[in-house]
C-alpha positions as a Markdown table, in Angstrom:
| # | Residue | x | y | z |
|---|---|---|---|---|
| 1 | Met | -14.6 | -48.6 | 44.2 |
| 2 | Gly | -13.5 | -46.5 | 47.3 |
| 3 | Lys | -10.0 | -46.4 | 48.3 |
| 4 | Glu | -10.4 | -48.0 | 51.7 |
| 5 | Lys | -12.3 | -50.8 | 50.1 |
| 6 | Leu | -9.7 | -51.3 | 47.4 |
| 7 | Ile | -6.9 | -51.4 | 50.0 |
| 8 | Lys | -8.9 | -54.1 | 51.8 |
| 9 | Lys | -9.3 | -56.1 | 48.7 |
| 10 | Tyr | -5.6 | -56.1 | 48.1 |
| 11 | Asp | -4.8 | -56.8 | 51.7 |
| 12 | Asn | -6.9 | -60.0 | 51.3 |
| 13 | Gln | -5.1 | -61.0 | 48.1 |
| 14 | Val | -1.7 | -61.3 | 49.4 |
| 15 | Lys | -1.6 | -65.1 | 49.3 |
| 16 | Met | -2.7 | -65.4 | 45.8 |
| 17 | Tyr | -0.1 | -62.7 | 44.7 |
| 18 | Glu | 2.5 | -64.7 | 46.5 |
| 19 | Arg | 1.7 | -67.9 | 44.7 |
| 20 | His | 1.8 | -65.9 | 41.4 |
| 21 | Arg | 5.5 | -65.2 | 42.1 |
| 22 | Arg | 6.0 | -68.8 | 40.9 |
| 23 | Asn | 4.6 | -68.1 | 37.6 |
| 24 | Lys | 7.2 | -68.9 | 34.9 |
| 25 | Met | 5.8 | -66.8 | 32.1 |
| 26 | Leu | 5.6 | -63.8 | 34.4 |
| 27 | Ala | 9.1 | -64.5 | 36.0 |
| 28 | Glu | 10.6 | -64.5 | 32.4 |
| 29 | Trp | 9.1 | -61.3 | 31.6 |
| 30 | Arg | 10.0 | -59.7 | 34.9 |
| 31 | Asn | 13.6 | -60.9 | 34.4 |
| 32 | Lys | 13.9 | -59.4 | 30.9 |
| 33 | Leu | 12.4 | -56.0 | 32.2 |
| 34 | Ile | 14.0 | -55.6 | 35.6 |
| 35 | Lys | 17.6 | -56.2 | 34.4 |
| 36 | His | 17.6 | -52.8 | 33.0 |
| 37 | Ala | 16.9 | -51.0 | 36.3 |
| 38 | Ser | 19.9 | -49.4 | 38.1 |
| 39 | Gly | 21.0 | -46.6 | 40.7 |
| 40 | Arg | 18.1 | -45.3 | 42.7 |
| 41 | Val | 14.9 | -47.1 | 41.8 |
| 42 | Leu | 11.2 | -46.2 | 42.7 |
| 43 | Glu | 9.1 | -49.2 | 42.5 |
| 44 | Val | 5.3 | -48.3 | 42.7 |
| 45 | Gly | 2.8 | -50.8 | 43.4 |
| 46 | Val | 5.6 | -53.2 | 44.9 |
| 47 | Gly | 2.9 | -55.7 | 45.9 |
| 48 | Val | 4.6 | -58.8 | 47.4 |
| 49 | Gly | 8.2 | -58.0 | 46.0 |
| 50 | Ala | 7.7 | -60.2 | 43.0 |
| 51 | Asn | 10.4 | -58.2 | 41.0 |
| 52 | Phe | 13.0 | -58.4 | 43.8 |
| 53 | Pro | 14.7 | -61.7 | 42.6 |
| 54 | Tyr | 15.5 | -60.0 | 39.2 |
| 55 | Tyr | 17.2 | -56.8 | 40.4 |
| 56 | Asp | 21.1 | -56.7 | 40.5 |
| 57 | Arg | 21.5 | -56.4 | 44.2 |
| 58 | Glu | 24.8 | -54.5 | 43.9 |
| 59 | Gln | 23.5 | -52.0 | 41.5 |
| 60 | Val | 20.3 | -50.7 | 43.0 |
| 61 | Glu | 18.7 | -49.1 | 46.1 |
| 62 | Ile | 15.0 | -49.4 | 45.9 |
| 63 | Thr | 12.1 | -47.2 | 47.2 |
| 64 | Ser | 9.1 | -49.5 | 47.3 |
| 65 | Val | 5.7 | -48.2 | 47.5 |
| 66 | Asp | 2.2 | -49.8 | 48.0 |
| 67 | Phe | -1.1 | -48.6 | 49.7 |
| 68 | Ser | -1.7 | -52.3 | 51.2 |
| 69 | Pro | 0.0 | -52.8 | 54.5 |
| 70 | Asn | -0.3 | -56.6 | 54.2 |
| 71 | Met | 1.4 | -56.5 | 50.6 |
| 72 | Ile | 4.2 | -54.3 | 52.3 |
| 73 | Lys | 4.7 | -56.7 | 54.9 |
| 74 | Ser | 5.1 | -59.5 | 52.3 |
| 75 | Ala | 7.3 | -57.4 | 50.1 |
| 76 | Lys | 9.7 | -56.9 | 53.2 |
| 77 | Glu | 10.0 | -60.5 | 53.9 |
| 78 | Ala | 10.9 | -61.0 | 50.0 |
| 79 | Ala | 13.4 | -58.1 | 50.3 |
| 80 | Ser | 15.2 | -60.0 | 53.3 |
| 81 | Val | 15.2 | -63.3 | 51.4 |
| 82 | Tyr | 16.7 | -61.9 | 48.2 |
| 83 | Gln | 18.8 | -59.5 | 50.1 |
| 84 | Val | 17.9 | -56.3 | 48.0 |
| 85 | Lys | 18.6 | -52.8 | 49.6 |
| 86 | Ala | 14.9 | -51.4 | 49.9 |
| 87 | Asn | 13.0 | -49.0 | 52.0 |
| 88 | Phe | 9.2 | -49.2 | 52.0 |
| 89 | Ile | 6.5 | -46.4 | 51.9 |
| 90 | Glu | 2.8 | -47.3 | 52.5 |
| 91 | Ala | 1.0 | -44.8 | 50.5 |
| 92 | Asp | -1.2 | -44.4 | 47.4 |
| 93 | Val | 0.6 | -43.4 | 44.2 |
| 94 | Glu | -1.7 | -40.4 | 44.0 |
| 95 | Asp | -0.4 | -39.1 | 47.3 |
| 96 | Leu | 3.3 | -39.5 | 46.6 |
| 97 | Ile | 5.5 | -36.3 | 46.9 |
| 98 | Phe | 9.2 | -36.7 | 45.5 |
| 99 | Glu | 11.3 | -33.9 | 44.1 |
| 100 | Asp | 11.7 | -34.0 | 40.3 |
| 101 | Asn | 14.7 | -36.0 | 38.9 |
| 102 | Ser | 14.8 | -38.1 | 42.2 |
| 103 | Phe | 15.3 | -41.5 | 40.6 |
| 104 | Asp | 17.4 | -43.2 | 38.1 |
| 105 | Ser | 14.8 | -45.9 | 37.3 |
| 106 | Ile | 11.1 | -46.1 | 37.9 |
| 107 | Val | 9.3 | -49.5 | 38.0 |
| 108 | Ser | 5.7 | -50.4 | 37.7 |
| 109 | Thr | 4.5 | -54.1 | 37.0 |
| 110 | Leu | 0.9 | -55.2 | 36.6 |
| 111 | Ser | -0.2 | -52.1 | 38.7 |
| 112 | Leu | -1.0 | -49.4 | 36.1 |
| 113 | Cys | -4.3 | -51.1 | 35.5 |
| 114 | Ser | -5.6 | -50.1 | 39.1 |
| 115 | Tyr | -4.7 | -46.4 | 39.1 |
| 116 | Pro | -7.6 | -44.0 | 38.8 |
| 117 | Asn | -5.7 | -41.9 | 36.3 |
| 118 | Pro | -3.1 | -43.7 | 34.7 |
| 119 | Ile | -1.9 | -40.9 | 32.4 |
| 120 | Ala | -1.5 | -38.5 | 35.4 |
| 121 | Thr | 0.5 | -41.4 | 37.2 |
| 122 | Leu | 2.8 | -41.8 | 34.1 |
| 123 | Asn | 3.4 | -38.0 | 34.0 |
| 124 | Gln | 4.5 | -38.1 | 37.6 |
| 125 | Phe | 7.0 | -40.9 | 36.6 |
| 126 | Asn | 8.1 | -38.4 | 33.9 |
| 127 | Arg | 8.7 | -35.8 | 36.6 |
| 128 | Trp | 10.3 | -38.1 | 39.1 |
| 129 | Cys | 12.8 | -39.8 | 36.7 |
| 130 | Arg | 16.1 | -38.2 | 35.8 |
| 131 | Lys | 16.7 | -36.9 | 32.3 |
| 132 | Asp | 19.0 | -39.9 | 31.5 |
| 133 | Gly | 17.1 | -42.5 | 33.5 |
| 134 | Ile | 14.5 | -45.1 | 32.4 |
| 135 | Val | 10.9 | -46.1 | 33.1 |
| 136 | Leu | 10.1 | -49.7 | 33.1 |
| 137 | Leu | 6.6 | -51.1 | 32.8 |
| 138 | Met | 5.1 | -54.6 | 32.6 |
| 139 | Glu | 1.4 | -54.2 | 32.1 |
| 140 | His | -1.9 | -55.6 | 30.7 |
| 141 | Gly | -4.6 | -53.9 | 28.7 |
| 142 | Leu | -6.8 | -54.1 | 25.7 |
| 143 | Ser | -6.1 | -56.9 | 23.1 |
| 144 | Thr | -5.6 | -56.0 | 19.3 |
| 145 | Asn | -7.8 | -59.1 | 18.9 |
| 146 | Arg | -11.3 | -57.8 | 18.1 |
| 147 | Leu | -13.1 | -60.5 | 19.8 |
| 148 | Leu | -10.9 | -60.4 | 22.8 |
| 149 | Ser | -11.1 | -56.9 | 23.2 |
| 150 | Val | -15.0 | -56.8 | 23.1 |
| 151 | Thr | -15.0 | -59.5 | 25.5 |
| 152 | Gln | -12.5 | -57.4 | 27.9 |
| 153 | Lys | -14.9 | -54.4 | 27.6 |
| 154 | Ile | -18.0 | -56.6 | 28.4 |
| 155 | Ile | -16.6 | -58.1 | 31.5 |
| 156 | Asp | -14.5 | -55.3 | 32.8 |
| 157 | Pro | -17.2 | -53.9 | 35.3 |
| 158 | Leu | -17.3 | -57.4 | 36.9 |
| 159 | Tyr | -13.6 | -57.9 | 36.6 |
| 160 | Ser | -12.7 | -54.8 | 38.3 |
| 161 | Lys | -15.1 | -55.2 | 41.1 |
| 162 | Ile | -13.6 | -58.7 | 41.8 |
| 163 | Ser | -9.9 | -58.0 | 41.1 |
| 164 | Gly | -9.7 | -54.2 | 41.8 |
| 165 | Cys | -8.2 | -53.5 | 38.4 |
| 166 | His | -9.2 | -53.0 | 34.9 |
| 167 | Cys | -8.8 | -55.3 | 31.9 |
| 168 | Asp | -9.9 | -52.9 | 29.1 |
| 169 | Arg | -7.5 | -50.2 | 29.2 |
| 170 | Asp | -6.0 | -49.1 | 25.9 |
| 171 | Leu | -2.2 | -48.9 | 26.8 |
| 172 | Ser | -1.1 | -47.6 | 23.6 |
| 173 | Met | -3.5 | -44.6 | 23.9 |
| 174 | Ile | -2.4 | -44.1 | 27.5 |
| 175 | Leu | 1.5 | -44.1 | 26.6 |
| 176 | Glu | 0.8 | -41.8 | 23.6 |
| 177 | Lys | -1.1 | -39.2 | 25.9 |
| 178 | Ser | 1.6 | -39.4 | 28.5 |
| 179 | Asn | 4.7 | -37.3 | 28.5 |
| 180 | Leu | 7.0 | -40.4 | 28.3 |
| 181 | Gln | 8.9 | -41.3 | 25.4 |
| 182 | Val | 8.7 | -45.0 | 24.6 |
| 183 | Leu | 12.1 | -46.4 | 23.7 |
| 184 | His | 11.1 | -50.1 | 23.4 |
| 185 | Ile | 7.8 | -52.0 | 23.5 |
| 186 | Glu | 7.0 | -55.8 | 23.3 |
| 187 | Arg | 3.7 | -57.4 | 23.3 |
| 188 | Tyr | 2.5 | -60.9 | 24.2 |
| 189 | Arg | -0.7 | -63.1 | 24.4 |
| 190 | Ser | -2.7 | -61.3 | 21.8 |
| 191 | Asp | -1.3 | -58.0 | 22.6 |
| 192 | Ile | -2.7 | -58.0 | 26.0 |
| 193 | Phe | 0.7 | -57.9 | 28.0 |
| 194 | Tyr | 3.2 | -55.3 | 27.3 |
| 195 | Leu | 6.8 | -54.8 | 28.3 |
| 196 | Ile | 7.8 | -51.2 | 27.9 |
| 197 | Arg | 10.9 | -49.3 | 28.3 |
| 198 | Ala | 10.7 | -45.4 | 28.2 |
| 199 | Lys | 12.6 | -42.4 | 29.1 |
| 200 | Pro | 11.1 | -39.0 | 30.6 |
| 201 | Ser | 10.5 | -35.9 | 28.3 |
| 202 | Lys | 11.7 | -33.0 | 30.2 |
| 203 | Asn | 10.1 | -30.6 | 27.8 |
| 204 | Ser | 6.8 | -31.1 | 29.7 |
| 205 | Tyr | 5.9 | -31.7 | 33.3 |
| 206 | Val | 2.2 | -31.4 | 33.0 |
């Protein structure tokens, strides 16, 4: 799917994403993950700002990125409601340029599924995160349940066309091939959903 078409798709999904902010299961996972963020935070794929309620407002300053202008507009409203210090960049993750070691924490939730090259994106996180910083991910991917995984692979072409993201990505493989070092991982719902804490490996910036 072309980038402009994908941006338009997400522009049209803002109301749905705003409804998902009330999802109790996702809220619990967001709270469990986001409490580890501190300092200068980069949140990529900020969407409608669903993570904003869970940041410690006194401990973070957030750089929020999304390529959808309508998502950015909604996220700005959420930042005002939850009184988080945030600035916003309307850009594709592939076009971002930051100096190495720019952030104490990098956050990506339910967005890795839509990146064209997720391993390259994680390696960018590796560069941008400080040596003693943390990368926090909440993502979905291929289940370890054989029946479910086969189903995910079959429906992925239609799923990605409708939603703009993939449901059959092997997150364990993607993490293993990236330069990040996984510190902690939790799996939920037949291992489809992941909560991940990782740190950068400064031995490699590839």
